[in-house]
Structure formats: C-alpha cells, structure tokens
C-alpha positions as CSV (number, residue, x, y, z in Angstrom):
1,M,14.9,7.5,-27.8
2,D,16.5,4.2,-26.8
3,S,17.3,4.9,-23.1
4,M,15.3,5.8,-20.1
5,K,16.0,7.2,-16.6
6,A,15.7,4.7,-13.8
7,A,16.4,4.4,-10.0
8,V,18.7,1.4,-9.7
9,I,19.9,-0.4,-6.6
10,H,23.1,-2.5,-6.9
11,H,23.3,-3.6,-3.3
12,P,21.3,-3.4,-0.1
13,G,21.7,-0.4,2.2
14,G,20.2,3.0,3.1
15,P,18.3,5.4,0.9
16,E,21.6,6.5,-0.7
17,V,22.0,3.1,-2.5
18,L,19.2,4.2,-5.0
19,K,21.1,5.6,-8.0
20,I,19.6,7.4,-11.0
21,E,21.0,5.8,-14.1
22,G,20.4,5.5,-17.9
23,R,19.0,2.1,-18.9
24,P,17.7,0.6,-22.2
25,I,13.9,0.9,-22.6
26,P,12.5,-2.6,-22.2
27,T,11.1,-4.4,-25.3
28,P,7.7,-6.0,-24.7
29,Q,7.2,-9.6,-25.8
30,A,3.9,-11.3,-26.5
31,G,1.7,-11.2,-23.4
32,E,3.5,-8.0,-22.1
33,V,2.8,-4.3,-22.2
34,L,5.3,-1.5,-22.1
35,I,4.0,1.4,-19.9
36,R,5.4,4.9,-20.0
37,V,5.4,5.5,-16.3
38,K,4.0,8.9,-15.2
39,A,3.9,8.2,-11.4
40,F,4.3,5.5,-8.8
41,G,3.7,5.2,-5.1
42,L,6.3,4.2,-2.5
43,N,5.6,1.1,-0.4
44,R,7.0,-0.3,2.8
45,S,7.9,-3.6,1.1
46,E,10.3,-1.6,-1.2
47,L,12.1,-0.3,1.8
48,F,12.5,-3.9,3.0
49,T,13.9,-4.9,-0.4
50,R,16.2,-2.0,-0.4
51,Q,17.5,-3.1,3.0
52,G,18.2,-6.6,1.6
53,L,15.3,-8.3,3.5
54,S,13.2,-9.5,0.6
55,P,14.3,-13.1,-0.2
56,G,15.3,-14.1,-3.7
57,V,15.8,-10.6,-5.1
58,I,18.9,-10.4,-7.3
59,F,20.7,-7.0,-7.7
60,P,21.0,-4.8,-9.6
61,R,17.3,-4.2,-9.6
62,V,14.8,-1.4,-10.4
63,L,12.4,-1.4,-7.4
64,G,8.7,-0.5,-7.5
65,I,5.8,-2.8,-7.0
66,E,3.3,-0.5,-8.8
67,A,3.0,2.2,-11.4
68,V,0.5,4.2,-13.4
69,G,1.0,5.7,-16.8
70,L,0.3,5.4,-20.5
71,V,0.5,2.4,-22.8
72,E,3.4,2.7,-25.1
73,E,3.3,-0.7,-26.8
74,A,1.3,-3.9,-26.5
75,P,2.4,-6.5,-29.1
76,G,-0.8,-8.5,-28.6
77,A,-3.1,-5.5,-29.0
78,E,-4.6,-6.1,-25.5
79,F,-4.4,-2.3,-25.0
80,A,-4.4,0.8,-27.2
81,K,-1.4,3.1,-27.3
82,G,-2.1,6.0,-24.9
83,D,-4.5,4.1,-22.6
84,I,-4.3,5.2,-19.0
85,V,-3.3,2.1,-17.0
86,A,-2.3,1.0,-13.6
87,T,-0.3,-2.1,-12.6
88,A,0.9,-3.7,-9.3
89,M,2.5,-6.8,-7.8
90,G,3.2,-10.0,-9.8
91,G,6.9,-9.8,-9.1
92,M,7.4,-6.1,-10.0
93,G,10.6,-4.7,-8.4
94,R,11.6,-8.2,-7.1
95,N,11.5,-10.8,-9.8
96,F,11.8,-8.3,-12.6
97,D,12.4,-4.5,-12.8
98,G,9.5,-2.4,-11.5
99,G,8.1,1.1,-11.5
100,Y,11.0,3.3,-10.4
101,A,11.7,4.3,-14.0
102,E,10.3,6.2,-17.0
103,Y,9.2,2.9,-18.6
104,T,8.3,-0.5,-17.2
105,C,7.4,-3.7,-18.9
106,V,4.8,-6.0,-17.2
107,P,2.5,-8.9,-18.0
108,V,-0.8,-7.9,-19.5
109,T,-2.6,-10.0,-16.9
110,Q,-1.7,-7.4,-14.2
111,V,-2.8,-4.2,-15.9
112,Q,-6.1,-2.3,-15.6
113,V,-7.3,0.5,-17.8
114,I,-8.6,3.5,-15.8
115,K,-10.9,6.0,-17.5
116,T,-10.2,9.2,-15.5
117,G,-9.0,12.8,-15.6
118,L,-7.4,12.7,-12.2
119,P,-3.9,14.1,-12.0
120,W,-1.0,11.7,-12.0
121,E,0.0,12.6,-8.4
122,T,-3.4,11.3,-7.3
123,L,-3.4,8.2,-9.6
124,G,0.1,7.3,-8.6
125,A,-1.0,6.7,-5.0
126,I,-3.9,4.4,-5.9
127,P,-2.9,0.9,-7.3
128,E,-1.3,-0.9,-4.4
129,M,-2.9,1.1,-1.7
130,L,-6.5,0.5,-2.9
131,Q,-5.8,-3.1,-3.7
132,T,-4.4,-3.8,-0.2
133,T,-7.2,-1.8,1.4
134,W,-10.0,-3.5,-0.6
135,G,-8.6,-7.0,-0.3
136,S,-8.1,-6.7,3.5
137,L,-11.4,-5.1,4.5
138,F,-14.6,-6.9,5.3
139,K,-17.9,-5.1,5.8
140,G,-18.7,-4.8,9.5
141,E,-20.4,-2.7,12.1
142,R,-17.2,-1.8,14.0
143,L,-13.7,-1.7,12.5
144,L,-10.5,-0.9,14.3
145,I,-7.5,0.2,12.1
146,R,-4.2,-0.3,14.0
147,G,-1.8,2.1,12.3
148,G,-4.5,4.5,11.1
149,T,-2.2,7.3,9.7
150,T,-0.5,5.0,7.2
151,S,-1.7,5.4,3.6
152,V,-3.5,2.1,3.7
153,G,-5.0,3.0,7.1
154,L,-6.4,6.3,5.8
155,A,-7.8,4.6,2.7
156,A,-9.3,1.8,4.8
157,A,-11.1,4.4,7.0
158,A,-12.6,6.1,4.0
159,I,-13.7,2.9,2.3
160,A,-15.1,1.4,5.5
161,K,-17.0,4.6,6.3
162,N,-18.6,4.5,2.8
163,H,-19.8,1.0,3.6
164,G,-21.5,2.1,6.8
165,A,-19.0,0.9,9.4
166,A,-18.2,2.6,12.6
167,V,-14.5,3.2,12.3
168,G,-11.9,3.5,15.1
169,A,-8.2,4.0,14.4
170,T,-4.9,4.4,16.3
171,T,-2.1,6.9,16.1
172,R,0.9,7.4,18.4
173,R,0.6,11.2,17.8
174,P,-2.3,13.2,19.2
175,D,-1.7,15.9,16.6
176,R,-2.8,13.4,13.9
177,E,-6.4,13.1,15.2
178,Q,-7.8,15.6,12.7
179,L,-6.1,13.8,9.8
180,L,-7.8,10.6,10.9
181,R,-11.2,12.2,11.4
182,S,-11.0,13.9,7.9
183,S,-10.7,10.4,6.4
184,G,-13.8,9.1,8.2
185,V,-12.6,7.9,11.5
186,D,-15.2,8.2,14.3
187,Q,-13.1,7.2,17.3
188,V,-9.3,8.0,17.7
189,F,-7.2,5.9,20.1
190,I,-3.8,7.2,21.1
191,D,-1.5,4.1,20.8
192,T,0.9,3.6,23.7
193,G,1.6,0.0,22.5
194,T,-1.4,-1.4,24.4
195,I,-4.8,-0.1,23.5
196,A,-7.1,-3.1,24.3
197,K,-8.3,-1.5,27.5
198,Q,-9.1,1.8,25.7
199,V,-11.0,0.0,23.0
200,K,-13.1,-2.1,25.5
201,E,-14.1,1.2,27.2
202,V,-15.7,2.4,24.0
203,F,-16.7,-1.0,22.6
204,P,-17.2,-3.2,25.7
205,R,-17.7,-6.4,23.7
206,G,-14.8,-5.6,21.3
207,V,-14.8,-4.7,17.6
208,D,-16.0,-6.9,14.8
209,K,-12.8,-6.5,12.7
210,V,-9.3,-5.3,13.3
211,L,-7.1,-4.3,10.4
212,E,-3.6,-4.7,11.7
213,L,-1.0,-2.5,9.8
214,I,1.7,-2.3,12.4
215,G,2.5,-6.0,12.5
216,T,3.9,-8.4,15.1
217,T,4.8,-5.7,17.6
218,T,1.2,-4.9,18.2
219,L,-0.7,-8.0,16.9
220,T,-1.1,-9.6,20.4
221,D,-2.8,-6.5,21.7
222,S,-4.9,-6.1,18.6
223,L,-6.2,-9.6,19.0
224,R,-7.5,-8.6,22.5
225,C,-9.5,-5.8,20.9
226,A,-11.7,-8.1,18.8
227,K,-15.0,-9.5,20.1
228,Q,-15.7,-13.2,20.1
229,R,-15.9,-14.5,16.5
230,G,-14.3,-11.2,15.4
231,I,-11.6,-11.1,12.7
232,V,-8.1,-9.7,12.9
233,C,-6.4,-9.3,9.5
234,M,-2.7,-8.6,9.6
235,T,-1.8,-6.8,6.4
236,G,1.1,-4.4,7.3
237,M,4.5,-4.5,9.0
238,V,5.3,-0.8,9.5
239,G,6.6,-1.9,13.0
240,N,9.6,-3.3,11.1
241,K,9.5,-6.7,12.7
242,W,8.8,-9.8,10.7
243,S,8.2,-12.4,13.4
244,F,7.4,-13.1,17.1
245,D,10.3,-13.8,19.4
246,D,8.1,-16.3,21.2
247,F,4.7,-17.4,19.8
248,S,2.2,-19.4,21.8
249,P,-1.1,-19.6,19.9
250,M,-3.1,-20.7,22.9
251,D,-1.9,-17.6,24.8
252,V,-1.9,-15.1,22.0
253,I,-5.1,-15.8,20.2
254,P,-8.2,-15.3,22.3
255,T,-10.9,-17.9,22.3
256,S,-13.0,-17.9,19.1
257,V,-11.2,-14.8,17.6
258,C,-10.1,-15.4,14.0
259,L,-6.7,-14.4,12.8
260,T,-5.9,-14.1,9.1
261,T,-3.5,-12.2,6.8
262,Y,-3.6,-10.5,3.4
263,D,-0.8,-10.3,0.9
264,G,-2.4,-9.5,-2.4
265,G,-1.0,-10.8,-5.7
266,P,-1.8,-9.8,-9.3
267,E,-5.1,-11.8,-9.3
268,D,-6.2,-9.7,-6.3
269,F,-5.1,-6.5,-8.1
270,M,-7.2,-7.4,-11.1
271,L,-10.3,-8.0,-8.8
272,T,-9.9,-4.6,-7.2
273,P,-12.6,-2.3,-8.7
274,L,-10.1,0.5,-9.4
275,D,-12.4,2.3,-11.9
276,E,-15.2,2.4,-9.4
277,L,-13.0,3.6,-6.6
278,V,-11.3,6.2,-8.8
279,E,-14.8,7.5,-9.8
280,Q,-15.6,7.9,-6.1
281,I,-12.3,9.8,-5.5
282,A,-13.0,12.1,-8.4
283,A,-16.6,12.7,-7.2
284,G,-15.3,13.5,-3.7
285,T,-17.3,10.6,-2.1
286,L,-14.2,8.7,-1.2
287,R,-11.9,10.8,0.9
288,F,-8.3,10.3,-0.1
289,Q,-5.0,11.5,1.3
290,V,-1.8,12.0,-0.7
291,G,1.2,12.7,1.6
292,K,4.1,14.1,-0.2
293,V,5.0,14.2,-3.9
294,F,8.6,13.9,-5.2
295,K,10.3,13.7,-8.6
296,L,12.2,10.6,-9.7
297,D,15.5,12.5,-9.4
298,D,14.7,12.9,-5.6
299,I,14.1,9.2,-5.0
300,V,16.7,9.1,-2.2
301,E,14.9,11.9,-0.3
302,A,11.5,10.2,-0.9
303,H,12.8,6.9,0.6
304,R,14.3,8.7,3.5
305,C,10.9,10.4,4.1
306,M,9.2,7.0,4.0
307,E,11.7,5.4,6.4
308,E,11.2,8.3,8.9
309,N,7.4,8.2,8.6
310,K,7.2,11.9,7.8
311,A,4.8,11.8,4.9
312,G,1.4,11.9,6.6
313,G,-0.1,9.8,3.7
314,K,1.0,8.0,0.6
315,I,4.2,9.1,-1.0
316,V,4.0,9.6,-4.7
317,V,6.9,10.0,-7.2
318,L,6.4,11.6,-10.6
319,T,8.7,10.8,-13.5
C-alpha cells in the first residue's frame, strides 16, 4: 500500500475545510520514525490553525499536534517495528504534516515508547493533555483550575489530587459539578466571569496556585484569586482571545503574585513521565475522562464538537 487516508486543510475556515484525501505514505529519513497512527486527540491549537490564526503555517497541511500508534519503520533502529508509541509537538501539524492521518513521520527525539494494554481511544487522549498538565502543575496545598471541565483541567485535577493538593475548579454550568468532583475536585465554583470573591470566601488568603485555562478573558480575575507569593500559570486559551485590549501590569498583577505561562515543546514532552501516568490510569489511581470518540472520516463533526465545547472531556479520533 503506497497511499494513506489523511484529513487535509487547503485554506483556513470552518470545520468543513477539513477534507479526507488520499496521500502518499511518508518515507522516514535518518533520525525520523514512521508511525502507523491508531488514534489522536483534538486540541484547541488545531482549531486556531484551522481558522488561519497560527502564524507561519503553509497550506495545504495535515493538522494534528499529537498521535499514538505503532512504529512502522525507523531507519536508525531507535525503535522496533510494532512498538506502541506516542508523539507530540515539535512542529507537528504546523511546520510539517501531523497526526490527522493513517501515518505520520516525526523526529525520533519526540517519540516515547509506552508499555500498556490500554485501548487506543484512551491512549489517543493522553500525549498532549498529560504533557500540558504535568508541565503546568506545581505541587501545592491549594490549587484553583480556571476552566475545570476542559480535558487538561480534568487531568490537572486528577494529578493534583494524587499529589495531595486541595483542588478547586470552575465551570460555567452547574450540571458539570459531578463531572468535576469525579475527577478529584473538592470545591466547585460556578464561573460568572468574576470568581475572586467566591474563592476568597472559601480560601480567605487566596490559593497557592492557579492554572488558567480560559486565557486573557479571565486572567485578571484569576490573578486576584492567588495569595501573596502565589503563582498563576496561563496555559490555555479556550476563551478564544489572544491578547489584552489594554494591559497595565501594575493594575492587573497583584503585589507579590507571580505570573507565568506554559507552552510545552518536544523537550517537555520527552520529560513527561507518560509510562508512569499510563500505569496509574490503567490501575485506576489516576482518574481520567475521555469525552467523545470519532472516526477519521468524521473529522469535520469532531472539530465542530470541539468548537462548540460539547465533548465533556478530551475528543479522540480513531483511524
């Protein structure tokens, strides 16, 4: 077989611009590995790329910043054929074709072997979500997750709970409270856009850490939730706004509160203990939420589901 099925985007637009096409199977060079993709997760950054908001992306392009599957070929013998592997970041779906296909070819420096018997629909949700969660989190007594029902938010709650943190999380929908609590959240805050007063009623001094997954639309309020010398890490932008209209650091950042960001690359992916976390998922000690599962042929519907925030967890696509 010389060709594969791939979801290709030729120009920016709505979900309908993703077209299923036949494409040549990539040929790996030295330092690369060809992966037979079995599943991949959808990510908000792919939505931005599809909309034409990711700078430097040249179309046509196969999107997808992550994938899991089986090693098909590794010219340098870094992996054995049939190894179960995961890959993420490093330019996938932006600088070169990514995971929205039956095969993807990536540098060996951004591939991890995973020894597991978990199903592909579970593994497909893991690489980018766990890398982002692990890289963003710091151990602490009190953690607030702004955007708790996102896939990263749910994973963050589970990991933080396993590390002994008291976890608070936000949602705009009261009917999502049980979803949050099942992932390890102790305190649910209904997000009206401003929650600092609610948070200070529960934690009068503020929280130690805030994981900000909504973005600039709520960041100012999230900074007010942190205690003195607390840390706010902005990781997500599900609020669909890239920048402040008017940013005055002296007004926005409270005295002695630290503001940082996380945008993990391939080095961060390789430092993420995927094998350890996968073992915890398999053992049931790390609670884990897959939202909806689609097939590659249904990629347009999957993107529409992501854009409308209807998944209730990570969206996974099986090839």
